[in-house]
Backbone as XML, in Angstrom:
<?xml version="1.0"?>
<chain id="A" units="angstrom">
  <residue number="1" name="MET">
    <atom name="N" x="24.236" y="9.045" z="-7.632"/>
    <atom name="CA" x="25.537" y="8.455" z="-7.501"/>
    <atom name="C" x="25.515" y="7.085" z="-8.163"/>
  </residue>
  <residue number="2" name="LYS">
    <atom name="N" x="26.532" y="6.795" z="-8.923"/>
    <atom name="CA" x="26.691" y="5.498" z="-9.587"/>
    <atom name="C" x="27.457" y="4.572" z="-8.661"/>
  </residue>
  <residue number="3" name="LEU">
    <atom name="N" x="26.921" y="3.374" z="-8.453"/>
    <atom name="CA" x="27.579" y="2.373" z="-7.622"/>
    <atom name="C" x="28.177" y="1.308" z="-8.520"/>
  </residue>
  <residue number="4" name="GLN">
    <atom name="N" x="29.318" y="0.760" z="-8.152"/>
    <atom name="CA" x="29.990" y="-0.259" z="-8.953"/>
    <atom name="C" x="30.171" y="-1.528" z="-8.117"/>
  </residue>
  <residue number="5" name="PRO">
    <atom name="N" x="29.137" y="-2.390" z="-8.039"/>
    <atom name="CA" x="29.296" y="-3.616" z="-7.250"/>
    <atom name="C" x="30.171" y="-4.625" z="-7.963"/>
  </residue>
  <residue number="6" name="ASP">
    <atom name="N" x="30.751" y="-5.548" z="-7.178"/>
    <atom name="CA" x="31.457" y="-6.682" z="-7.756"/>
    <atom name="C" x="30.443" y="-7.546" z="-8.493"/>
  </residue>
  <residue number="7" name="LYS">
    <atom name="N" x="30.929" y="-8.383" z="-9.395"/>
    <atom name="CA" x="30.042" y="-9.297" z="-10.114"/>
    <atom name="C" x="29.378" y="-10.230" z="-9.116"/>
  </residue>
  <residue number="8" name="SER">
    <atom name="N" x="28.070" y="-10.397" z="-9.243"/>
    <atom name="CA" x="27.323" y="-11.218" z="-8.317"/>
    <atom name="C" x="26.060" y="-11.705" z="-9.004"/>
  </residue>
  <residue number="9" name="SER">
    <atom name="N" x="25.548" y="-12.831" z="-8.546"/>
    <atom name="CA" x="24.311" y="-13.351" z="-9.115"/>
    <atom name="C" x="23.085" y="-12.795" z="-8.407"/>
  </residue>
  <residue number="10" name="VAL">
    <atom name="N" x="23.263" y="-12.053" z="-7.319"/>
    <atom name="CA" x="22.127" y="-11.489" z="-6.598"/>
    <atom name="C" x="21.722" y="-10.152" z="-7.196"/>
  </residue>
  <residue number="11" name="GLN">
    <atom name="N" x="20.478" y="-9.761" z="-6.915"/>
    <atom name="CA" x="20.018" y="-8.435" z="-7.329"/>
    <atom name="C" x="20.872" y="-7.386" z="-6.619"/>
  </residue>
  <residue number="12" name="THR">
    <atom name="N" x="21.296" y="-6.378" z="-7.354"/>
    <atom name="CA" x="22.092" y="-5.331" z="-6.728"/>
    <atom name="C" x="21.486" y="-3.976" z="-7.019"/>
  </residue>
  <residue number="13" name="LEU">
    <atom name="N" x="21.807" y="-3.049" z="-6.150"/>
    <atom name="CA" x="21.408" y="-1.658" z="-6.323"/>
    <atom name="C" x="22.549" y="-0.972" z="-7.059"/>
  </residue>
  <residue number="14" name="THR">
    <atom name="N" x="22.306" y="-0.621" z="-8.312"/>
    <atom name="CA" x="23.377" y="-0.137" z="-9.173"/>
    <atom name="C" x="23.507" y="1.381" z="-9.214"/>
  </residue>
  <residue number="15" name="ALA">
    <atom name="N" x="22.512" y="2.101" z="-8.715"/>
    <atom name="CA" x="22.575" y="3.567" z="-8.658"/>
    <atom name="C" x="21.448" y="4.061" z="-7.763"/>
  </residue>
  <residue number="16" name="HIS">
    <atom name="N" x="21.543" y="5.304" z="-7.334"/>
    <atom name="CA" x="20.461" y="5.905" z="-6.552"/>
    <atom name="C" x="20.523" y="7.411" z="-6.678"/>
  </residue>
  <residue number="17" name="GLY">
    <atom name="N" x="19.397" y="8.038" z="-6.398"/>
    <atom name="CA" x="19.288" y="9.485" z="-6.394"/>
    <atom name="C" x="18.058" y="9.857" z="-5.594"/>
  </residue>
  <residue number="18" name="PRO">
    <atom name="N" x="17.746" y="11.143" z="-5.493"/>
    <atom name="CA" x="16.573" y="11.555" z="-4.720"/>
    <atom name="C" x="15.287" y="10.943" z="-5.297"/>
  </residue>
  <residue number="19" name="GLY">
    <atom name="N" x="14.615" y="10.117" z="-4.495"/>
    <atom name="CA" x="13.341" y="9.542" z="-4.904"/>
    <atom name="C" x="13.423" y="8.363" z="-5.855"/>
  </residue>
  <residue number="20" name="TRP">
    <atom name="N" x="14.625" y="7.778" z="-6.041"/>
    <atom name="CA" x="14.742" y="6.623" z="-6.936"/>
    <atom name="C" x="15.967" y="5.791" z="-6.585"/>
  </residue>
  <residue number="21" name="VAL">
    <atom name="N" x="15.897" y="4.530" z="-6.998"/>
    <atom name="CA" x="17.041" y="3.626" z="-6.962"/>
    <atom name="C" x="17.026" y="2.851" z="-8.270"/>
  </residue>
  <residue number="22" name="ALA">
    <atom name="N" x="18.147" y="2.258" z="-8.615"/>
    <atom name="CA" x="18.209" y="1.368" z="-9.777"/>
    <atom name="C" x="18.574" y="-0.020" z="-9.277"/>
  </residue>
  <residue number="23" name="ILE">
    <atom name="N" x="17.733" y="-0.983" z="-9.633"/>
    <atom name="CA" x="17.968" y="-2.381" z="-9.285"/>
    <atom name="C" x="18.399" y="-3.074" z="-10.567"/>
  </residue>
  <residue number="24" name="ASN">
    <atom name="N" x="19.640" y="-3.554" z="-10.585"/>
    <atom name="CA" x="20.207" y="-4.143" z="-11.810"/>
    <atom name="C" x="19.961" y="-3.225" z="-13.013"/>
  </residue>
  <residue number="25" name="ASN">
    <atom name="N" x="20.218" y="-1.950" z="-12.820"/>
    <atom name="CA" x="20.095" y="-0.892" z="-13.841"/>
    <atom name="C" x="18.661" y="-0.535" z="-14.216"/>
  </residue>
  <residue number="26" name="GLU">
    <atom name="N" x="17.660" y="-1.060" z="-13.528"/>
    <atom name="CA" x="16.254" y="-0.701" z="-13.763"/>
    <atom name="C" x="15.854" y="0.364" z="-12.750"/>
  </residue>
  <residue number="27" name="LYS">
    <atom name="N" x="15.466" y="1.547" z="-13.231"/>
    <atom name="CA" x="15.108" y="2.639" z="-12.335"/>
    <atom name="C" x="13.756" y="2.359" z="-11.676"/>
  </residue>
  <residue number="28" name="VAL">
    <atom name="N" x="13.732" y="2.479" z="-10.342"/>
    <atom name="CA" x="12.526" y="2.261" z="-9.543"/>
    <atom name="C" x="12.251" y="3.548" z="-8.778"/>
  </residue>
  <residue number="29" name="THR">
    <atom name="N" x="11.014" y="4.045" z="-8.830"/>
    <atom name="CA" x="10.680" y="5.315" z="-8.198"/>
    <atom name="C" x="9.676" y="5.187" z="-7.059"/>
  </residue>
  <residue number="30" name="SER">
    <atom name="N" x="9.316" y="3.975" z="-6.702"/>
    <atom name="CA" x="8.403" y="3.735" z="-5.581"/>
    <atom name="C" x="9.123" y="2.895" z="-4.540"/>
  </residue>
  <residue number="31" name="SER">
    <atom name="N" x="8.736" y="3.060" z="-3.288"/>
    <atom name="CA" x="9.343" y="2.293" z="-2.210"/>
    <atom name="C" x="9.318" y="0.811" z="-2.549"/>
  </residue>
  <residue number="32" name="VAL">
    <atom name="N" x="10.390" y="0.127" z="-2.182"/>
    <atom name="CA" x="10.566" y="-1.253" z="-2.628"/>
    <atom name="C" x="11.267" y="-2.078" z="-1.561"/>
  </residue>
  <residue number="33" name="VAL">
    <atom name="N" x="10.952" y="-3.363" z="-1.552"/>
    <atom name="CA" x="11.669" y="-4.336" z="-0.731"/>
    <atom name="C" x="12.445" y="-5.218" z="-1.683"/>
  </residue>
  <residue number="34" name="LEU">
    <atom name="N" x="13.724" y="-5.378" z="-1.396"/>
    <atom name="CA" x="14.634" y="-6.117" z="-2.268"/>
    <atom name="C" x="15.444" y="-7.076" z="-1.416"/>
  </residue>
  <residue number="35" name="GLY">
    <atom name="N" x="15.532" y="-8.337" z="-1.831"/>
    <atom name="CA" x="16.274" y="-9.317" z="-1.052"/>
    <atom name="C" x="17.324" y="-10.031" z="-1.869"/>
  </residue>
  <residue number="36" name="SER">
    <atom name="N" x="18.359" y="-10.473" z="-1.186"/>
    <atom name="CA" x="19.460" y="-11.161" z="-1.844"/>
    <atom name="C" x="19.086" y="-12.565" z="-2.311"/>
  </residue>
  <residue number="37" name="ASN">
    <atom name="N" x="17.960" y="-13.097" z="-1.841"/>
    <atom name="CA" x="17.472" y="-14.398" z="-2.306"/>
    <atom name="C" x="16.426" y="-14.250" z="-3.401"/>
  </residue>
  <residue number="38" name="GLY">
    <atom name="N" x="16.333" y="-13.068" z="-3.998"/>
    <atom name="CA" x="15.415" y="-12.848" z="-5.109"/>
    <atom name="C" x="14.117" y="-12.167" z="-4.746"/>
  </residue>
  <residue number="39" name="GLU">
    <atom name="N" x="13.904" y="-11.865" z="-3.482"/>
    <atom name="CA" x="12.686" y="-11.171" z="-3.087"/>
    <atom name="C" x="12.655" y="-9.775" z="-3.713"/>
  </residue>
  <residue number="40" name="ARG">
    <atom name="N" x="11.502" y="-9.396" z="-4.171"/>
    <atom name="CA" x="11.320" y="-8.027" z="-4.660"/>
    <atom name="C" x="9.833" y="-7.754" z="-4.777"/>
  </residue>
  <residue number="41" name="PHE">
    <atom name="N" x="9.398" y="-6.729" z="-4.069"/>
    <atom name="CA" x="8.000" y="-6.314" z="-4.166"/>
    <atom name="C" x="7.876" y="-4.857" z="-3.746"/>
  </residue>
  <residue number="42" name="ALA">
    <atom name="N" x="6.790" y="-4.244" z="-4.202"/>
    <atom name="CA" x="6.514" y="-2.854" z="-3.846"/>
    <atom name="C" x="6.220" y="-2.781" z="-2.353"/>
  </residue>
  <residue number="43" name="TRP">
    <atom name="N" x="6.716" y="-1.733" z="-1.724"/>
    <atom name="CA" x="6.462" y="-1.496" z="-0.302"/>
    <atom name="C" x="5.516" y="-0.320" z="-0.252"/>
  </residue>
  <residue number="44" name="ASP">
    <atom name="N" x="4.304" y="-0.539" z="0.194"/>
    <atom name="CA" x="3.209" y="0.426" z="0.098"/>
    <atom name="C" x="3.368" y="1.594" z="1.071"/>
  </residue>
  <residue number="45" name="CYS">
    <atom name="N" x="4.280" y="2.511" z="0.752"/>
    <atom name="CA" x="4.449" y="3.728" z="1.542"/>
    <atom name="C" x="5.188" y="4.760" z="0.690"/>
  </residue>
  <residue number="46" name="ARG">
    <atom name="N" x="4.685" y="5.970" z="0.729"/>
    <atom name="CA" x="5.299" y="7.050" z="-0.049"/>
    <atom name="C" x="6.069" y="8.034" z="0.852"/>
  </residue>
  <residue number="47" name="ASN">
    <atom name="N" x="5.785" y="7.992" z="2.142"/>
    <atom name="CA" x="6.422" y="8.888" z="3.105"/>
    <atom name="C" x="6.609" y="8.142" z="4.415"/>
  </residue>
  <residue number="48" name="PHE">
    <atom name="N" x="7.502" y="8.619" z="5.249"/>
    <atom name="CA" x="7.761" y="7.975" z="6.531"/>
    <atom name="C" x="6.493" y="7.899" z="7.373"/>
  </residue>
  <residue number="49" name="SER">
    <atom name="N" x="5.648" y="8.920" z="7.289"/>
    <atom name="CA" x="4.427" y="8.949" z="8.103"/>
    <atom name="C" x="3.441" y="7.845" z="7.728"/>
  </residue>
  <residue number="50" name="GLU">
    <atom name="N" x="3.595" y="7.226" z="6.578"/>
    <atom name="CA" x="2.695" y="6.152" z="6.146"/>
    <atom name="C" x="3.147" y="4.768" z="6.611"/>
  </residue>
  <residue number="51" name="ILE">
    <atom name="N" x="4.314" y="4.675" z="7.206"/>
    <atom name="CA" x="4.838" y="3.380" z="7.640"/>
    <atom name="C" x="4.237" y="3.009" z="8.986"/>
  </residue>
  <residue number="52" name="GLY">
    <atom name="N" x="3.948" y="1.726" z="9.152"/>
    <atom name="CA" x="3.383" y="1.243" z="10.409"/>
    <atom name="C" x="3.782" y="-0.192" z="10.683"/>
  </residue>
  <residue number="53" name="PRO">
    <atom name="N" x="3.199" y="-0.792" z="11.695"/>
    <atom name="CA" x="3.582" y="-2.134" z="12.112"/>
    <atom name="C" x="3.401" y="-3.195" z="11.031"/>
  </residue>
  <residue number="54" name="ALA">
    <atom name="N" x="2.397" y="-3.078" z="10.196"/>
    <atom name="CA" x="2.157" y="-4.081" z="9.149"/>
    <atom name="C" x="3.322" y="-4.147" z="8.164"/>
  </residue>
  <residue number="55" name="HIS">
    <atom name="N" x="3.975" y="-3.019" z="7.909"/>
    <atom name="CA" x="5.115" y="-3.008" z="6.990"/>
    <atom name="C" x="6.249" y="-3.893" z="7.514"/>
  </residue>
  <residue number="56" name="PHE">
    <atom name="N" x="6.504" y="-3.824" z="8.808"/>
    <atom name="CA" x="7.591" y="-4.605" z="9.394"/>
    <atom name="C" x="7.174" y="-6.057" z="9.643"/>
  </residue>
  <residue number="57" name="ALA">
    <atom name="N" x="5.900" y="-6.283" z="9.920"/>
    <atom name="CA" x="5.414" y="-7.659" z="10.086"/>
    <atom name="C" x="5.620" y="-8.447" z="8.789"/>
  </residue>
  <residue number="58" name="ARG">
    <atom name="N" x="5.371" y="-7.796" z="7.665"/>
    <atom name="CA" x="5.578" y="-8.479" z="6.383"/>
    <atom name="C" x="7.053" y="-8.814" z="6.177"/>
  </residue>
  <residue number="59" name="LEU">
    <atom name="N" x="7.942" y="-7.937" z="6.590"/>
    <atom name="CA" x="9.377" y="-8.199" z="6.461"/>
    <atom name="C" x="9.809" y="-9.390" z="7.306"/>
  </residue>
  <residue number="60" name="ALA">
    <atom name="N" x="9.176" y="-9.570" z="8.461"/>
    <atom name="CA" x="9.528" y="-10.674" z="9.347"/>
    <atom name="C" x="9.253" y="-12.020" z="8.695"/>
  </residue>
  <residue number="61" name="GLU">
    <atom name="N" x="8.301" y="-12.070" z="7.791"/>
    <atom name="CA" x="7.924" y="-13.319" z="7.130"/>
    <atom name="C" x="8.941" y="-13.777" z="6.091"/>
  </residue>
  <residue number="62" name="LEU">
    <atom name="N" x="9.909" y="-12.947" z="5.748"/>
    <atom name="CA" x="10.850" y="-13.264" z="4.672"/>
    <atom name="C" x="11.988" y="-14.185" z="5.093"/>
  </residue>
  <residue number="63" name="GLY">
    <atom name="N" x="12.203" y="-14.336" z="6.373"/>
    <atom name="CA" x="13.242" y="-15.258" z="6.841"/>
    <atom name="C" x="14.666" y="-14.781" z="6.626"/>
  </residue>
  <residue number="64" name="ALA">
    <atom name="N" x="14.872" y="-13.491" z="6.500"/>
    <atom name="CA" x="16.211" y="-12.939" z="6.277"/>
    <atom name="C" x="17.022" y="-12.934" z="7.570"/>
  </residue>
  <residue number="65" name="GLU">
    <atom name="N" x="18.341" y="-12.893" z="7.413"/>
    <atom name="CA" x="19.228" y="-12.720" z="8.568"/>
    <atom name="C" x="19.125" y="-11.301" z="9.105"/>
  </residue>
  <residue number="66" name="MET">
    <atom name="N" x="18.999" y="-10.358" z="8.174"/>
    <atom name="CA" x="19.009" y="-8.953" z="8.544"/>
    <atom name="C" x="18.103" y="-8.159" z="7.610"/>
  </residue>
  <residue number="67" name="ILE">
    <atom name="N" x="17.437" y="-7.178" z="8.199"/>
    <atom name="CA" x="16.650" y="-6.207" z="7.445"/>
    <atom name="C" x="17.396" y="-4.880" z="7.519"/>
  </residue>
  <residue number="68" name="ILE">
    <atom name="N" x="17.596" y="-4.279" z="6.379"/>
    <atom name="CA" x="18.173" y="-2.936" z="6.319"/>
    <atom name="C" x="17.034" y="-2.004" z="5.937"/>
  </residue>
  <residue number="69" name="PHE">
    <atom name="N" x="16.684" y="-1.117" z="6.857"/>
    <atom name="CA" x="15.600" y="-0.173" z="6.624"/>
    <atom name="C" x="16.194" y="1.150" z="6.171"/>
  </residue>
  <residue number="70" name="GLY">
    <atom name="N" x="15.946" y="1.497" z="4.910"/>
    <atom name="CA" x="16.353" y="2.790" z="4.369"/>
    <atom name="C" x="15.223" y="3.775" z="4.597"/>
  </residue>
  <residue number="71" name="SER">
    <atom name="N" x="15.400" y="4.693" z="5.524"/>
    <atom name="CA" x="14.314" y="5.536" z="6.027"/>
    <atom name="C" x="14.078" y="6.821" z="5.233"/>
  </residue>
  <residue number="72" name="GLY">
    <atom name="N" x="14.607" y="6.906" z="4.028"/>
    <atom name="CA" x="14.405" y="8.100" z="3.212"/>
    <atom name="C" x="15.677" y="8.933" z="3.123"/>
  </residue>
  <residue number="73" name="GLU">
    <atom name="N" x="15.518" y="10.189" z="2.821"/>
    <atom name="CA" x="16.660" y="11.082" z="2.639"/>
    <atom name="C" x="17.420" y="11.353" z="3.934"/>
  </residue>
  <residue number="74" name="ARG">
    <atom name="N" x="16.760" y="11.138" z="5.066"/>
    <atom name="CA" x="17.437" y="11.306" z="6.356"/>
    <atom name="C" x="17.065" y="10.131" z="7.241"/>
  </residue>
  <residue number="75" name="ILE">
    <atom name="N" x="17.867" y="9.892" z="8.243"/>
    <atom name="CA" x="17.643" y="8.749" z="9.123"/>
    <atom name="C" x="16.510" y="9.055" z="10.109"/>
  </residue>
  <residue number="76" name="ARG">
    <atom name="N" x="15.554" y="8.144" z="10.163"/>
    <atom name="CA" x="14.447" y="8.205" z="11.118"/>
    <atom name="C" x="14.177" y="6.781" z="11.571"/>
  </residue>
  <residue number="77" name="PHE">
    <atom name="N" x="13.963" y="6.601" z="12.852"/>
    <atom name="CA" x="13.838" y="5.260" z="13.404"/>
    <atom name="C" x="12.379" y="4.847" z="13.547"/>
  </residue>
  <residue number="78" name="PRO">
    <atom name="N" x="12.071" y="3.596" z="13.201"/>
    <atom name="CA" x="10.708" y="3.105" z="13.404"/>
    <atom name="C" x="10.443" y="2.906" z="14.895"/>
  </residue>
  <residue number="79" name="SER">
    <atom name="N" x="9.184" y="2.896" z="15.255"/>
    <atom name="CA" x="8.798" y="2.626" z="16.634"/>
    <atom name="C" x="9.274" y="1.227" z="17.028"/>
  </residue>
  <residue number="80" name="PRO">
    <atom name="N" x="9.857" y="1.072" z="18.214"/>
    <atom name="CA" x="10.284" y="-0.255" z="18.647"/>
    <atom name="C" x="9.142" y="-1.285" z="18.622"/>
  </residue>
  <residue number="81" name="ALA">
    <atom name="N" x="7.927" y="-0.862" z="18.873"/>
    <atom name="CA" x="6.790" y="-1.791" z="18.851"/>
    <atom name="C" x="6.598" y="-2.396" z="17.461"/>
  </residue>
  <residue number="82" name="TRP">
    <atom name="N" x="6.910" y="-1.647" z="16.418"/>
    <atom name="CA" x="6.760" y="-2.151" z="15.048"/>
    <atom name="C" x="7.748" y="-3.272" z="14.750"/>
  </residue>
  <residue number="83" name="LEU">
    <atom name="N" x="8.846" y="-3.307" z="15.473"/>
    <atom name="CA" x="9.906" y="-4.275" z="15.215"/>
    <atom name="C" x="9.718" y="-5.596" z="15.967"/>
  </residue>
  <residue number="84" name="GLN">
    <atom name="N" x="8.683" y="-5.695" z="16.793"/>
    <atom name="CA" x="8.464" y="-6.900" z="17.594"/>
    <atom name="C" x="8.434" y="-8.183" z="16.767"/>
  </residue>
  <residue number="85" name="PRO">
    <atom name="N" x="7.746" y="-8.229" z="15.611"/>
    <atom name="CA" x="7.750" y="-9.481" z="14.834"/>
    <atom name="C" x="9.156" y="-9.889" z="14.380"/>
  </residue>
  <residue number="86" name="LEU">
    <atom name="N" x="10.002" y="-8.903" z="14.092"/>
    <atom name="CA" x="11.376" y="-9.196" z="13.691"/>
    <atom name="C" x="12.198" y="-9.676" z="14.885"/>
  </residue>
  <residue number="87" name="MET">
    <atom name="N" x="12.029" y="-9.020" z="16.014"/>
    <atom name="CA" x="12.765" y="-9.415" z="17.217"/>
    <atom name="C" x="12.366" y="-10.822" z="17.660"/>
  </residue>
  <residue number="88" name="ALA">
    <atom name="N" x="11.081" y="-11.148" z="17.544"/>
    <atom name="CA" x="10.606" y="-12.472" z="17.945"/>
    <atom name="C" x="11.267" y="-13.569" z="17.108"/>
  </residue>
  <residue number="89" name="ARG">
    <atom name="N" x="11.629" y="-13.255" z="15.873"/>
    <atom name="CA" x="12.293" y="-14.230" z="14.990"/>
    <atom name="C" x="13.805" y="-14.064" z="14.981"/>
  </residue>
  <residue number="90" name="ARG">
    <atom name="N" x="14.304" y="-13.196" z="15.849"/>
    <atom name="CA" x="15.741" y="-12.947" z="15.979"/>
    <atom name="C" x="16.360" y="-12.448" z="14.667"/>
  </residue>
  <residue number="91" name="VAL">
    <atom name="N" x="15.636" y="-11.574" z="13.995"/>
    <atom name="CA" x="16.115" y="-10.957" z="12.754"/>
    <atom name="C" x="16.691" y="-9.592" z="13.115"/>
  </residue>
  <residue number="92" name="GLY">
    <atom name="N" x="17.922" y="-9.344" z="12.702"/>
    <atom name="CA" x="18.547" y="-8.050" z="12.948"/>
    <atom name="C" x="17.934" y="-6.973" z="12.081"/>
  </residue>
  <residue number="93" name="VAL">
    <atom name="N" x="17.879" y="-5.757" z="12.614"/>
    <atom name="CA" x="17.355" y="-4.609" z="11.875"/>
    <atom name="C" x="18.346" y="-3.464" z="12.016"/>
  </residue>
  <residue number="94" name="GLU">
    <atom name="N" x="18.733" y="-2.906" z="10.896"/>
    <atom name="CA" x="19.580" y="-1.716" z="10.896"/>
    <atom name="C" x="18.834" y="-0.609" z="10.165"/>
  </residue>
  <residue number="95" name="THR">
    <atom name="N" x="18.820" y="0.566" z="10.744"/>
    <atom name="CA" x="18.150" y="1.717" z="10.148"/>
    <atom name="C" x="19.201" y="2.721" z="9.717"/>
  </residue>
  <residue number="96" name="MET">
    <atom name="N" x="19.046" y="3.221" z="8.498"/>
    <atom name="CA" x="19.953" y="4.240" z="7.969"/>
    <atom name="C" x="19.218" y="4.993" z="6.865"/>
  </residue>
  <residue number="97" name="ASP">
    <atom name="N" x="19.800" y="6.078" z="6.374"/>
    <atom name="CA" x="19.144" y="6.745" z="5.253"/>
    <atom name="C" x="19.178" y="5.800" z="4.050"/>
  </residue>
  <residue number="98" name="THR">
    <atom name="N" x="18.301" y="6.045" z="3.099"/>
    <atom name="CA" x="18.140" y="5.107" z="1.981"/>
    <atom name="C" x="19.417" y="4.953" z="1.166"/>
  </residue>
  <residue number="99" name="HIS">
    <atom name="N" x="20.174" y="5.998" z="0.969"/>
    <atom name="CA" x="21.393" y="5.877" z="0.169"/>
    <atom name="C" x="22.424" y="5.001" z="0.868"/>
  </residue>
  <residue number="100" name="ALA">
    <atom name="N" x="22.579" y="5.159" z="2.180"/>
    <atom name="CA" x="23.490" y="4.286" z="2.935"/>
    <atom name="C" x="22.972" y="2.846" z="2.922"/>
  </residue>
  <residue number="101" name="ALA">
    <atom name="N" x="21.657" y="2.683" z="2.974"/>
    <atom name="CA" x="21.063" y="1.339" z="2.936"/>
    <atom name="C" x="21.392" y="0.636" z="1.623"/>
  </residue>
  <residue number="102" name="CYS">
    <atom name="N" x="21.396" y="1.375" z="0.523"/>
    <atom name="CA" x="21.747" y="0.790" z="-0.781"/>
    <atom name="C" x="23.166" y="0.236" z="-0.759"/>
  </residue>
  <residue number="103" name="ARG">
    <atom name="N" x="24.093" y="1.016" z="-0.261"/>
    <atom name="CA" x="25.494" y="0.591" z="-0.216"/>
    <atom name="C" x="25.670" y="-0.610" z="0.708"/>
  </residue>
  <residue number="104" name="THR">
    <atom name="N" x="25.034" y="-0.559" z="1.876"/>
    <atom name="CA" x="25.165" y="-1.641" z="2.845"/>
    <atom name="C" x="24.553" y="-2.932" z="2.313"/>
  </residue>
  <residue number="105" name="TYR">
    <atom name="N" x="23.390" y="-2.834" z="1.674"/>
    <atom name="CA" x="22.757" y="-4.017" z="1.086"/>
    <atom name="C" x="23.711" y="-4.685" z="0.094"/>
  </residue>
  <residue number="106" name="ASN">
    <atom name="N" x="24.315" y="-3.912" z="-0.784"/>
    <atom name="CA" x="25.219" y="-4.483" z="-1.790"/>
    <atom name="C" x="26.395" y="-5.223" z="-1.144"/>
  </residue>
  <residue number="107" name="ILE">
    <atom name="N" x="26.946" y="-4.660" z="-0.099"/>
    <atom name="CA" x="28.083" y="-5.297" z="0.574"/>
    <atom name="C" x="27.653" y="-6.624" z="1.187"/>
  </residue>
  <residue number="108" name="LEU">
    <atom name="N" x="26.566" y="-6.618" z="1.944"/>
    <atom name="CA" x="26.128" y="-7.839" z="2.626"/>
    <atom name="C" x="25.631" y="-8.893" z="1.647"/>
  </residue>
  <residue number="109" name="ALA">
    <atom name="N" x="24.896" y="-8.478" z="0.621"/>
    <atom name="CA" x="24.426" y="-9.430" z="-0.388"/>
    <atom name="C" x="25.612" y="-10.031" z="-1.130"/>
  </residue>
  <residue number="110" name="GLY">
    <atom name="N" x="26.621" y="-9.213" z="-1.410"/>
    <atom name="CA" x="27.820" y="-9.693" z="-2.090"/>
    <atom name="C" x="28.606" y="-10.701" z="-1.266"/>
  </residue>
  <residue number="111" name="GLU">
    <atom name="N" x="28.436" y="-10.660" z="0.054"/>
    <atom name="CA" x="29.084" y="-11.633" z="0.939"/>
    <atom name="C" x="28.302" y="-12.938" z="1.020"/>
  </residue>
  <residue number="112" name="GLY">
    <atom name="N" x="27.159" y="-13.002" z="0.340"/>
    <atom name="CA" x="26.349" y="-14.211" z="0.362"/>
    <atom name="C" x="25.375" y="-14.291" z="1.519"/>
  </residue>
  <residue number="113" name="ARG">
    <atom name="N" x="25.169" y="-13.191" z="2.202"/>
    <atom name="CA" x="24.230" y="-13.165" z="3.331"/>
    <atom name="C" x="22.802" y="-13.032" z="2.813"/>
  </residue>
  <residue number="114" name="HIS">
    <atom name="N" x="21.839" y="-13.591" z="3.547"/>
    <atom name="CA" x="20.426" y="-13.392" z="3.193"/>
    <atom name="C" x="19.966" y="-12.110" z="3.859"/>
  </residue>
  <residue number="115" name="VAL">
    <atom name="N" x="20.034" y="-11.034" z="3.116"/>
    <atom name="CA" x="19.715" y="-9.705" z="3.601"/>
    <atom name="C" x="18.573" y="-9.139" z="2.769"/>
  </residue>
  <residue number="116" name="VAL">
    <atom name="N" x="17.735" y="-8.335" z="3.413"/>
    <atom name="CA" x="16.620" y="-7.678" z="2.739"/>
    <atom name="C" x="16.731" y="-6.185" z="2.998"/>
  </residue>
  <residue number="117" name="ALA">
    <atom name="N" x="16.590" y="-5.395" z="1.941"/>
    <atom name="CA" x="16.559" y="-3.934" z="2.063"/>
    <atom name="C" x="15.128" y="-3.465" z="1.852"/>
  </residue>
  <residue number="118" name="ALA">
    <atom name="N" x="14.600" y="-2.755" z="2.830"/>
    <atom name="CA" x="13.287" y="-2.115" z="2.721"/>
    <atom name="C" x="13.570" y="-0.634" z="2.532"/>
  </residue>
  <residue number="119" name="LEU">
    <atom name="N" x="13.364" y="-0.162" z="1.313"/>
    <atom name="CA" x="13.812" y="1.180" z="0.942"/>
    <atom name="C" x="12.639" y="2.128" z="0.767"/>
  </residue>
  <residue number="120" name="LEU">
    <atom name="N" x="12.588" y="3.153" z="1.605"/>
    <atom name="CA" x="11.582" y="4.192" z="1.497"/>
    <atom name="C" x="12.057" y="5.207" z="0.468"/>
  </residue>
  <residue number="121" name="LEU">
    <atom name="N" x="11.312" y="5.336" z="-0.612"/>
    <atom name="CA" x="11.601" y="6.331" z="-1.643"/>
    <atom name="C" x="10.516" y="7.387" z="-1.532"/>
  </residue>
  <residue number="122" name="GLU">
    <atom name="N" x="10.855" y="8.462" z="-0.867"/>
    <atom name="CA" x="9.855" y="9.474" z="-0.514"/>
    <atom name="C" x="9.489" y="10.371" z="-1.681"/>
  </residue>
  <residue number="123" name="HIS">
    <atom name="N" x="8.260" y="10.803" z="-1.632"/>
    <atom name="CA" x="7.719" y="11.723" z="-2.625"/>
    <atom name="C" x="7.036" y="12.853" z="-1.897"/>
  </residue>
  <residue number="124" name="THR">
    <atom name="N" x="7.339" y="14.062" z="-2.300"/>
    <atom name="CA" x="6.747" y="15.229" z="-1.690"/>
    <atom name="C" x="5.411" y="15.530" z="-2.347"/>
  </residue>
  <residue number="125" name="PRO">
    <atom name="N" x="4.573" y="16.358" z="-1.719"/>
    <atom name="CA" x="3.272" y="16.675" z="-2.321"/>
    <atom name="C" x="3.367" y="17.252" z="-3.731"/>
  </residue>
  <residue number="126" name="ASP">
    <atom name="N" x="4.501" y="17.892" z="-4.065"/>
    <atom name="CA" x="4.641" y="18.464" z="-5.406"/>
    <atom name="C" x="5.097" y="17.422" z="-6.438"/>
  </residue>
  <residue number="127" name="GLY">
    <atom name="N" x="5.193" y="16.153" z="-5.998"/>
    <atom name="CA" x="5.522" y="15.074" z="-6.930"/>
    <atom name="C" x="6.976" y="14.686" z="-6.936"/>
  </residue>
  <residue number="128" name="GLY">
    <atom name="N" x="7.843" y="15.407" z="-6.227"/>
    <atom name="CA" x="9.271" y="15.097" z="-6.228"/>
    <atom name="C" x="9.667" y="14.057" z="-5.257"/>
  </residue>
</chain>
């Protein structure tokens, strides 16, 4: 699906599909963390089963108002224990499928909010 964000100086998610997103028209095929203040780094997980507390602890260090967790092709919730570092810093967390997370990130970033999207881009054993 092609997304059409308003003009903005922040990084935006310009398109998405199964196993990929486009950040400012650059196709990305590995899980990624993207922030409205310029944060961007690989998120070391290929499947939901590989995610753990360290993934969310790193997100807590970013100082965002809100974390949007894109949990893959379908919505799956992280363990509440994994979210403790975020809760301790009073950072909001919203979980949704990755495609909904892309749309939500663009809206909040476009409003000037300091938001971070942690997007799980899943890969199946056959490489898809």
